[in-house]
NUPABA-776766 format. One line per 5 residues: number of its first residue (from 1); their letters; for each residue x, y, z of N, C-alpha, C, CB. Coordinates in steps of 0.05 Angstrom, whole numbers, plus 5000, padded with zeros to 4 digits. Glycine has a CB too. Layout:
BEGIN
NUM	a	X,Y,Z,X,Y,Z,X,Y,Z,X,Y,Z ~ ...
//
This chain:
BEGIN
1	mtric	2544,9712,6488,2533,9682,6507,2569,9669,6517,2509,9648,6477 ~ 2587,9668,6495,2611,9643,6501,2627,9665,6524,2636,9630,6463 ~ 2619,9689,6528,2633,9707,6549,2621,9700,6567,2634,9735,6547 ~ 2597,9700,6573,2581,9687,6602,2592,9668,6606,2550,9680,6604 ~ 2597,9645,6585,2605,9628,6598,2629,9620,6612,2601,9616,6588
6	shifs	2648,9641,6596,2676,9632,6607,2671,9646,6633,2704,9642,6588 ~ 2651,9671,6640,2659,9690,6660,2642,9664,6686,2642,9731,6655 ~ 2626,9648,6678,2614,9629,6704,2634,9609,6706,2581,9613,6700 ~ 2646,9595,6687,2665,9584,6694,2696,9586,6712,2665,9580,6675 ~ 2705,9602,6702,2715,9618,6718,2721,9628,6751,2706,9629,6708
11	vllil	2678,9628,6754,2676,9628,6778,2682,9605,6795,2656,9635,6780 ~ 2663,9587,6777,2672,9557,6786,2701,9541,6786,2657,9541,6770 ~ 2721,9558,6781,2746,9549,6774,2755,9566,6812,2761,9565,6735 ~ 2741,9589,6816,2758,9609,6841,2750,9587,6858,2747,9646,6851 ~ 2726,9582,6859,2706,9571,6890,2708,9542,6889,2667,9579,6890
16	apata	2714,9528,6868,2717,9505,6877,2733,9485,6897,2718,9501,6863 ~ 2757,9500,6905,2772,9488,6925,2764,9487,6953,2795,9499,6924 ~ 2735,9509,6952,2728,9509,6981,2703,9487,6980,2720,9543,6995 ~ 2697,9470,6967,2683,9448,6967,2695,9427,6969,2671,9445,6950 ~ 2720,9425,6969,2730,9398,6978,2723,9387,6999,2753,9396,6980
21	ssaqa	2723,9407,7020,2706,9397,7043,2685,9379,7050,2698,9412,7050 ~ 2665,9391,7025,2641,9393,7023,2634,9367,7004,2635,9421,7013 ~ 2656,9353,6994,2651,9346,6961,2629,9313,6972,2694,9336,6936 ~ 2632,9306,7008,2619,9286,7010,2596,9291,7010,2625,9272,7027 ~ 2583,9316,7019,2558,9317,7016,2541,9320,6989,2552,9333,7031
26	flpda	2563,9328,6970,2547,9336,6939,2542,9301,6933,2575,9357,6907 ~ 2569,9278,6925,2554,9251,6924,2565,9241,6947,2559,9232,6898 ~ 2547,9233,6967,2551,9217,6990,2542,9191,6985,2537,9227,7013 ~ 2542,9184,6965,2546,9157,6960,2565,9151,6949,2531,9147,6950 ~ 2580,9161,6943,2612,9153,6925,2625,9138,6935,2632,9172,6918
31	psqaq	2644,9132,6933,2669,9114,6957,2687,9131,6957,2685,9081,6949 ~ 2693,9123,6981,2723,9147,6995,2729,9159,6979,2753,9138,7005 ~ 2750,9152,6957,2766,9158,6948,2755,9194,6922,2775,9129,6939 ~ 2729,9182,6914,2721,9195,6901,2713,9221,6918,2704,9181,6887 ~ 2707,9217,6940,2693,9246,6962,2710,9265,6966,2685,9240,6994
36	srtiv	2746,9266,6961,2756,9285,6968,2758,9302,6942,2778,9278,6982 ~ 2743,9293,6925,2749,9308,6899,2735,9332,6883,2748,9289,6883 ~ 2741,9349,6877,2727,9377,6872,2720,9371,6847,2744,9407,6875 ~ 2700,9394,6840,2684,9396,6809,2710,9399,6796,2658,9425,6802 ~ 2731,9414,6797,2755,9423,6776,2762,9391,6775,2784,9449,6788
41	rdiav	2772,9377,6787,2785,9346,6775,2772,9328,6764,2796,9328,6793 ~ 2736,9331,6774,2720,9321,6753,2722,9327,6729,2700,9324,6757 ~ 2715,9354,6720,2722,9365,6704,2741,9356,6684,2725,9381,6713 ~ 2765,9360,6697,2788,9352,6687,2789,9327,6678,2804,9355,6703 ~ 2778,9296,6687,2771,9279,6688,2743,9275,6658,2767,9279,6717
46	dqktv	2740,9289,6656,2713,9287,6643,2731,9302,6617,2681,9306,6661 ~ 2745,9321,6615,2750,9331,6591,2770,9313,6575,2759,9358,6594 ~ 2785,9297,6591,2801,9285,6577,2797,9261,6559,2816,9280,6592 ~ 2766,9250,6582,2759,9233,6565,2736,9245,6529,2745,9213,6589 ~ 2729,9263,6538,2722,9278,6517,2738,9278,6491,2722,9301,6525
51	wtapa	2747,9293,6498,2773,9299,6479,2794,9278,6465,2791,9313,6494 ~ 2796,9250,6484,2805,9232,6469,2777,9212,6463,2832,9217,6484 ~ 2756,9218,6463,2734,9203,6452,2739,9190,6421,2708,9223,6452 ~ 2754,9209,6412,2747,9196,6378,2771,9177,6376,2746,9223,6346 ~ 2782,9171,6391,2806,9151,6389,2784,9124,6394,2836,9156,6417
56	hiqks	2772,9119,6413,2764,9102,6423,2740,9093,6410,2763,9107,6445 ~ 2731,9109,6390,2705,9098,6368,2705,9065,6368,2711,9111,6330 ~ 2686,9050,6369,2682,9024,6367,2670,9023,6333,2661,9012,6393 ~ 2665,8996,6332,2647,8987,6306,2619,9000,6313,2643,8950,6302 ~ 2604,8987,6334,2576,8988,6344,2568,9023,6339,2575,8976,6379
61	dlkwl	2588,9035,6341,2590,9059,6342,2572,9086,6324,2613,9057,6339 ~ 2579,9061,6292,2582,9078,6270,2554,9079,6266,2600,9068,6246 ~ 2537,9055,6280,2509,9057,6272,2494,9089,6278,2493,9032,6291 ~ 2508,9103,6293,2490,9126,6294,2514,9155,6291,2471,9124,6328 ~ 2542,9151,6293,2560,9163,6274,2557,9166,6256,2577,9156,6271
66	lplga	2551,9148,6238,2547,9154,6204,2528,9174,6200,2535,9129,6187 ~ 2493,9158,6209,2481,9178,6203,2476,9217,6205,2469,9166,6209 ~ 2491,9216,6232,2493,9238,6241,2508,9258,6227,2499,9234,6263 ~ 2533,9243,6219,2553,9261,6204,2535,9261,6167,2592,9242,6207 ~ 2519,9240,6158,2508,9253,6134,2487,9266,6134,2503,9239,6116
71	ataal	2478,9279,6160,2458,9294,6166,2463,9323,6168,2448,9285,6188 ~ 2480,9320,6193,2506,9342,6188,2510,9352,6163,2534,9330,6194 ~ 2526,9342,6148,2540,9346,6130,2509,9360,6092,2563,9310,6131 ~ 2492,9334,6099,2462,9355,6090,2461,9374,6096,2437,9351,6098 ~ 2457,9383,6122,2438,9406,6137,2459,9433,6117,2440,9407,6185
76	iatdr	2494,9425,6128,2510,9451,6129,2508,9459,6093,2548,9443,6145 ~ 2500,9436,6073,2492,9444,6048,2474,9458,6046,2488,9429,6032 ~ 2460,9459,6055,2423,9470,6052,2420,9490,6069,2397,9446,6063 ~ 2441,9494,6095,2430,9515,6115,2427,9546,6096,2455,9519,6144 ~ 2440,9551,6084,2440,9577,6072,2402,9578,6063,2466,9577,6042
81	rssga	2400,9564,6053,2372,9560,6035,2350,9556,6055,2372,9533,6014 ~ 2353,9546,6081,2331,9538,6096,2334,9556,6119,2331,9507,6104 ~ 2357,9568,6122,2351,9593,6134,2340,9618,6125,2369,9598,6141 ~ 2349,9623,6097,2332,9648,6078,2306,9643,6080,2338,9648,6044 ~ 2289,9620,6083,2262,9609,6068,2247,9627,6097,2257,9565,6063
86	lgpsq	2272,9629,6116,2247,9638,6143,2244,9679,6139,2267,9626,6189 ~ 2227,9680,6128,2215,9713,6123,2216,9732,6144,2183,9714,6117 ~ 2221,9752,6140,2214,9768,6165,2191,9766,6182,2213,9791,6158 ~ 2194,9764,6205,2170,9772,6227,2181,9768,6248,2142,9755,6229 ~ 2171,9801,6262,2180,9805,6291,2172,9787,6307,2172,9827,6302
91	trqdv	2146,9778,6309,2130,9767,6330,2143,9739,6336,2098,9764,6323 ~ 2148,9730,6313,2171,9693,6308,2190,9705,6320,2186,9676,6272 ~ 2206,9726,6320,2229,9735,6331,2220,9739,6357,2241,9758,6318 ~ 2209,9745,6369,2201,9754,6401,2201,9734,6414,2174,9767,6408 ~ 2182,9712,6394,2174,9689,6410,2211,9669,6408,2138,9670,6391
96	sdgis	2218,9668,6394,2251,9653,6390,2255,9670,6411,2276,9655,6359 ~ 2261,9686,6417,2281,9707,6427,2272,9694,6459,2275,9746,6418 ~ 2249,9705,6469,2240,9695,6496,2244,9660,6504,2207,9702,6496 ~ 2242,9647,6489,2250,9618,6497,2279,9618,6502,2243,9597,6473 ~ 2289,9621,6480,2323,9621,6472,2332,9620,6509,2337,9659,6449
101	hlgap	2319,9638,6522,2331,9660,6548,2334,9623,6565,2298,9695,6567 ~ 2319,9609,6558,2325,9587,6578,2344,9568,6569,2302,9572,6586 ~ 2353,9570,6552,2378,9557,6549,2406,9575,6548,2376,9541,6522 ~ 2394,9593,6563,2422,9614,6564,2440,9608,6590,2412,9649,6566 ~ 2468,9614,6598,2482,9593,6617,2475,9611,6639,2516,9584,6613
106	ystfg	2462,9635,6639,2443,9640,6667,2420,9623,6681,2429,9663,6662 ~ 2415,9608,6659,2389,9599,6666,2392,9563,6672,2367,9609,6638 ~ 2405,9562,6655,2423,9534,6660,2431,9524,6682,2446,9534,6650 ~ 2458,9540,6692,2476,9539,6709,2459,9552,6742,2503,9557,6695 ~ 2440,9571,6736,2433,9571,6754,2407,9549,6769,2430,9593,6751
111	asglm	2391,9546,6747,2375,9520,6745,2394,9495,6760,2369,9512,6711 ~ 2413,9490,6755,2438,9467,6766,2440,9472,6796,2473,9472,6751 ~ 2453,9497,6801,2463,9511,6824,2433,9513,6846,2477,9545,6813 ~ 2409,9509,6831,2386,9517,6853,2379,9489,6857,2358,9539,6843 ~ 2379,9466,6837,2376,9441,6844,2394,9435,6875,2385,9424,6817
116	wavgr	2424,9432,6871,2437,9434,6893,2434,9442,6914,2450,9440,6891 ~ 2428,9464,6914,2416,9478,6943,2398,9464,6956,2402,9506,6939 ~ 2372,9470,6937,2349,9459,6953,2353,9425,6965,2323,9462,6930 ~ 2370,9406,6944,2380,9382,6953,2399,9381,6985,2398,9374,6929 ~ 2413,9396,6972,2427,9390,7001,2414,9408,7026,2463,9398,6999
121	wnhke	2394,9424,7024,2381,9435,7051,2365,9418,7053,2368,9464,7053 ~ 2343,9412,7037,2325,9382,7047,2334,9349,7047,2301,9380,7029 ~ 2356,9354,7047,2370,9328,7042,2360,9308,7030,2376,9319,7062 ~ 2355,9320,7000,2349,9303,6977,2368,9296,6961,2332,9313,6962 ~ 2381,9276,6967,2403,9265,6949,2407,9260,6924,2410,9248,6955
126	rlqrt	2386,9255,6911,2377,9248,6878,2380,9275,6871,2342,9234,6869 ~ 2367,9298,6883,2362,9322,6877,2391,9342,6870,2344,9332,6901 ~ 2413,9336,6894,2427,9345,6902,2455,9339,6881,2424,9338,6927 ~ 2454,9313,6879,2465,9295,6859,2463,9305,6834,2453,9270,6859 ~ 2436,9309,6823,2436,9321,6798,2441,9354,6796,2409,9314,6788
131	gyesv	2435,9365,6808,2447,9383,6809,2474,9392,6804,2442,9386,6823 ~ 2492,9377,6823,2518,9379,6822,2525,9363,6787,2532,9361,6852 ~ 2516,9350,6785,2526,9329,6756,2516,9356,6738,2504,9288,6748 ~ 2494,9369,6739,2495,9384,6713,2501,9408,6714,2475,9384,6699 ~ 2522,9428,6743,2533,9440,6732,2565,9429,6726,2528,9461,6744
136	ealad	2567,9413,6742,2596,9398,6721,2597,9392,6691,2602,9369,6730 ~ 2570,9370,6689,2568,9376,6661,2567,9399,6639,2554,9367,6659 ~ 2554,9415,6650,2547,9451,6636,2577,9457,6621,2540,9483,6669 ~ 2586,9460,6655,2628,9461,6648,2636,9456,6628,2650,9441,6663 ~ 2640,9427,6631,2644,9415,6603,2634,9420,6575,2638,9394,6605
141	ssivi	2608,9419,6577,2597,9432,6550,2606,9462,6537,2565,9434,6555 ~ 2605,9482,6565,2631,9510,6554,2651,9502,6545,2645,9529,6574 ~ 2673,9483,6565,2697,9480,6551,2692,9471,6519,2713,9459,6568 ~ 2680,9451,6506,2670,9438,6482,2662,9459,6464,2648,9418,6488 ~ 2642,9483,6472,2627,9493,6458,2647,9522,6449,2599,9494,6473
146	lalka	2666,9532,6474,2677,9549,6469,2705,9542,6451,2678,9560,6491 ~ 2710,9520,6451,2741,9508,6425,2725,9505,6404,2762,9473,6431 ~ 2704,9490,6397,2689,9487,6375,2689,9511,6363,2664,9477,6380 ~ 2677,9533,6367,2670,9558,6361,2696,9575,6349,2658,9570,6387 ~ 2718,9576,6377,2735,9590,6363,2759,9568,6338,2751,9606,6388
151	atnrq	2754,9540,6330,2755,9527,6312,2747,9527,6286,2751,9513,6318 ~ 2726,9538,6282,2705,9538,6260,2700,9566,6252,2679,9524,6269 ~ 2693,9589,6280,2700,9606,6266,2673,9620,6241,2725,9593,6257 ~ 2652,9596,6242,2634,9599,6223,2615,9630,6229,2615,9569,6224 ~ 2600,9649,6204,2594,9656,6207,2562,9659,6221,2606,9658,6195
156	rptsd	2547,9675,6228,2519,9664,6239,2496,9675,6212,2510,9681,6276 ~ 2472,9673,6217,2457,9675,6198,2453,9708,6194,2432,9658,6202 ~ 2462,9720,6216,2454,9754,6215,2475,9767,6201,2450,9770,6247 ~ 2496,9748,6195,2515,9765,6186,2515,9772,6156,2539,9755,6192 ~ 2524,9804,6147,2523,9817,6126,2524,9796,6095,2546,9838,6130
161	dhdga	2539,9772,6094,2529,9755,6057,2506,9729,6073,2572,9731,6031 ~ 2502,9718,6096,2490,9707,6106,2495,9678,6088,2467,9720,6110 ~ 2522,9674,6093,2523,9647,6075,2530,9639,6094,2540,9639,6049 ~ 2542,9629,6122,2549,9617,6139,2575,9604,6135,2532,9604,6145 ~ 2593,9619,6128,2622,9610,6118,2631,9607,6152,2643,9636,6094
166	fwegg	2656,9584,6140,2659,9573,6157,2698,9593,6157,2650,9535,6153 ~ 2706,9593,6187,2736,9612,6189,2736,9634,6172,2765,9596,6180 ~ 2708,9650,6181,2702,9674,6168,2701,9693,6195,2673,9671,6148 ~ 2706,9687,6221,2706,9706,6237,2684,9700,6247,2710,9731,6229 ~ 2673,9686,6259,2637,9682,6263,2644,9656,6290,2612,9665,6222
171	ksfas	2618,9665,6304,2613,9646,6319,2587,9630,6319,2617,9655,6340 ~ 2586,9611,6309,2554,9604,6302,2563,9573,6305,2539,9616,6264 ~ 2581,9560,6305,2577,9536,6295,2591,9524,6321,2587,9531,6265 ~ 2590,9510,6341,2553,9494,6349,2539,9520,6366,2554,9456,6378 ~ 2517,9510,6368,2499,9530,6373,2506,9526,6413,2460,9521,6357
176	ghaim	2514,9550,6430,2517,9542,6458,2488,9541,6459,2534,9563,6481 ~ 2467,9546,6453,2442,9549,6476,2430,9522,6466,2418,9580,6474 ~ 2434,9506,6451,2430,9482,6445,2447,9463,6466,2436,9479,6416 ~ 2466,9471,6462,2490,9444,6477,2475,9444,6512,2539,9460,6479 ~ 2478,9471,6516,2473,9480,6546,2450,9465,6557,2466,9511,6548
181	swtma	2426,9474,6544,2394,9458,6544,2391,9426,6540,2374,9470,6518 ~ 2411,9418,6525,2403,9394,6520,2425,9372,6542,2405,9390,6487 ~ 2455,9388,6551,2466,9372,6575,2445,9372,6597,2492,9385,6587 ~ 2434,9398,6607,2419,9393,6627,2402,9378,6626,2412,9409,6635 ~ 2385,9375,6598,2365,9357,6595,2369,9325,6598,2355,9363,6571
186	svvah	2392,9322,6589,2401,9285,6594,2412,9286,6625,2434,9269,6568 ~ 2424,9307,6639,2430,9306,6661,2405,9290,6682,2438,9333,6666 ~ 2381,9309,6671,2354,9310,6687,2347,9284,6680,2330,9334,6678 ~ 2339,9279,6657,2327,9261,6649,2342,9229,6659,2323,9269,6619 ~ 2368,9227,6655,2380,9204,6662,2378,9193,6686,2401,9204,6659
191	eyrsc	2376,9220,6704,2376,9216,6742,2348,9204,6749,2380,9252,6763 ~ 2328,9223,6739,2307,9208,6747,2287,9188,6725,2291,9229,6758 ~ 2285,9183,6709,2285,9160,6693,2260,9160,6687,2293,9135,6705 ~ 2252,9180,6690,2212,9187,6694,2201,9192,6666,2201,9222,6716 ~ 2185,9182,6647,2176,9187,6619,2170,9215,6623,2152,9168,6608
196	wiaaa	2155,9227,6647,2144,9256,6644,2174,9271,6656,2109,9263,6666 ~ 2185,9269,6667,2207,9281,6663,2219,9293,6640,2220,9267,6669 ~ 2233,9272,6630,2242,9257,6601,2230,9287,6583,2219,9219,6592 ~ 2202,9280,6586,2187,9293,6563,2185,9326,6568,2155,9279,6562 ~ 2194,9332,6595,2198,9358,6603,2217,9358,6589,2201,9366,6629
201	aygta	2234,9347,6602,2264,9370,6600,2272,9364,6572,2296,9363,6625 ~ 2272,9344,6554,2266,9344,6525,2254,9354,6502,2260,9331,6522 ~ 2235,9371,6518,2225,9390,6503,2226,9409,6505,2208,9390,6499 ~ 2234,9426,6529,2248,9442,6539,2276,9447,6527,2248,9436,6562 ~ 2289,9434,6516,2312,9434,6504,2309,9432,6473,2327,9413,6515
206	gavsa	2290,9414,6470,2280,9417,6433,2265,9441,6426,2256,9393,6423 ~ 2249,9463,6443,2243,9485,6439,2262,9502,6436,2231,9490,6454 ~ 2286,9504,6449,2305,9520,6460,2318,9526,6426,2327,9503,6487 ~ 2328,9494,6422,2339,9497,6403,2335,9500,6366,2349,9483,6411 ~ 2295,9492,6372,2287,9506,6351,2280,9538,6351,2266,9491,6344
211	arftg	2283,9544,6367,2279,9574,6371,2310,9591,6367,2264,9580,6406 ~ 2328,9581,6369,2360,9588,6350,2357,9590,6330,2383,9570,6347 ~ 2335,9565,6319,2340,9571,6286,2313,9587,6275,2343,9538,6265 ~ 2299,9591,6284,2272,9610,6274,2280,9639,6287,2238,9597,6289 ~ 2294,9638,6300,2303,9664,6313,2332,9678,6290,2315,9653,6351
216	knhfa	2338,9657,6268,2370,9668,6262,2385,9677,6280,2374,9687,6245 ~ 2386,9657,6299,2421,9662,6306,2440,9636,6308,2425,9677,6336 ~ 2428,9616,6295,2442,9597,6288,2431,9586,6251,2439,9574,6315 ~ 2441,9568,6245,2435,9545,6220,2428,9525,6230,2458,9535,6200 ~ 2408,9510,6218,2401,9481,6231,2429,9473,6234,2382,9457,6210
221	sdvlv	2446,9467,6215,2469,9445,6227,2484,9445,6253,2491,9446,6210 ~ 2475,9477,6255,2495,9483,6284,2477,9468,6308,2499,9523,6293 ~ 2454,9470,6310,2429,9469,6322,2439,9432,6322,2396,9484,6302 ~ 2433,9417,6305,2442,9394,6310,2462,9385,6322,2443,9385,6295 ~ 2493,9394,6316,2510,9386,6327,2512,9398,6366,2531,9395,6306
226	gstlg	2506,9414,6366,2496,9424,6389,2484,9410,6420,2479,9437,6378 ~ 2459,9408,6397,2435,9390,6413,2450,9356,6420,2400,9386,6389 ~ 2468,9342,6398,2480,9320,6396,2498,9314,6427,2498,9324,6369 ~ 2511,9341,6416,2543,9337,6440,2523,9341,6470,2579,9376,6435 ~ 2506,9359,6470,2497,9366,6499,2482,9334,6511,2471,9396,6498
231	yligr	2470,9326,6487,2462,9305,6508,2487,9277,6516,2433,9291,6494 ~ 2493,9286,6502,2520,9257,6497,2543,9260,6520,2542,9262,6460 ~ 2557,9287,6526,2562,9300,6545,2543,9291,6576,2558,9325,6533 ~ 2521,9311,6578,2505,9306,6607,2503,9271,6609,2469,9324,6606 ~ 2504,9258,6585,2498,9221,6600,2523,9211,6608,2485,9193,6576
236	fvvhr	2542,9218,6588,2565,9210,6597,2574,9215,6634,2583,9225,6576 ~ 2568,9247,6632,2572,9255,6662,2560,9237,6685,2557,9283,6666 ~ 2520,9235,6677,2517,9216,6700,2522,9191,6697,2497,9215,6710 ~ 2521,9170,6676,2542,9144,6678,2567,9141,6698,2555,9140,6651 ~ 2592,9160,6691,2613,9160,6705,2605,9161,6738,2629,9184,6695
241	hhedt	2588,9176,6746,2583,9177,6768,2564,9161,6785,2580,9195,6769 ~ 2554,9140,6770,2542,9122,6774,2553,9092,6778,2529,9126,6757 ~ 2573,9100,6761,2595,9075,6750,2613,9077,6785,2623,9087,6711 ~ 2627,9114,6788,2636,9107,6812,2622,9092,6841,2643,9129,6817 ~ 2598,9106,6839,2582,9095,6856,2576,9063,6862,2563,9104,6849
246	aasp	2570,9054,6835,2572,9023,6837,2593,9011,6842,2566,9011,6818 ~ 2621,9022,6843,2647,9013,6853,2653,9016,6876,2665,9021,6841 ~ 2637,9035,6896,2639,9028,6933,2637,9004,6936,2617,9040,6954 ~ 2651,8998,6961,2650,8974,6971,2628,8976,6994,2678,8965,6980
//
């Protein structure tokens, strides 16, 4: 999966300079200085904010950071037991693998690109903007998850000893499918602000995340961290673009 993410992002980097002339079509409501930027520049700005975010944590953030940290620690401590409780079941494995496809890079990037294309073709500004923001946020998440996997090297539940050890040459932490599906769901839900759309988006992301656990591709803590990061990155990208729009004269 990480190889696919890397390949897709490489393609975006190659194609991005060609989008400079059409950036106004991507974000027609953005201020003039933002219209000349490309997706690469947007991603660069995002990455600076994402990686420096820990330095800007405020006391108000602790009300959700502390419970999240405690939950992650508790899951890591019980990951081996919870994953081992899932007995062998070919039916469960097949269903989990099928649902997981919805969170794969080719599905999330493909759906986002399709939203942008359809919105552009039919002059639907919100749909076009949602597609652009989804591609941008997914690229951000791809970079984050690749770095996180490389830094932690956690074994998957399917490894020989099944203990989920960190720094042992694995790529389990965190879940790439979870972060991708929650990133896209967060962008769509925050753009449209409809309870029905949000339920469908988050429901799909939740199903993908659960499937990564039931399919024994990831531990529960991998899924929790991936889902949380995806939601936050998607929300951040939408809010940043809306702030740019609000700042236009």
